[in-house]
Steps between C-alpha positions, in 0.01 A plus 500: 500500500425290803158419634544739795598791277214429262254490789637829639472668160145370467419649841625840393310478171185409693556805719516734202199331341295543820601866523395551138156355572479710819575815299229413250254449786594841637416657164156336515454621858601853399250496214226405746616750762192723497274196517691372803447831679127494424472141629660601829276807526192288432382715208576256217231383260504143360755554222731709715473240777620227262794713383579585861510133598723424201731785604515384862574143391774622263653710777504209743640270231785740424592526869504121541701441181751768599543339843546153349756645257689659788503164678640324192762771452598476868542123464712549187726759663555287809590190301860393539692552176770245431730444204269223381185711515663798325612310191838477333739783433564635153809359326811718488559640151862600569440875460583572868196728518274453800172337403248591766195277502158651551318406822767240575340233283810430292302486175451860390773715351509878521394670178758779515758581235812648654575763239710805554313829507792698361473471116770237433 
């Protein structure tokens, strides 16, 4: 795998990692939902105010991480794919069956057994 392909794959992995963290932050924000409402109404006591601030911070964090992930994904999708960045093709095994690579990376093989459905 070339340096460009490795960097592109790392960018996509970073995107999914950021979205995972953003989803976790949304769970925290949802757990503090009632506290957030009380903070905005101005009726929160000290403990509820702290939970409300944590919820607001988690909500803002999830929005920012989701936006950064979208930016990384956009950069990955707009990257020019060449034969060098995709990797090599699978060797021909002589069976004359088409071997379709997954996601065009040339490394993965389909995990499908072509068996007849008719009993023989």
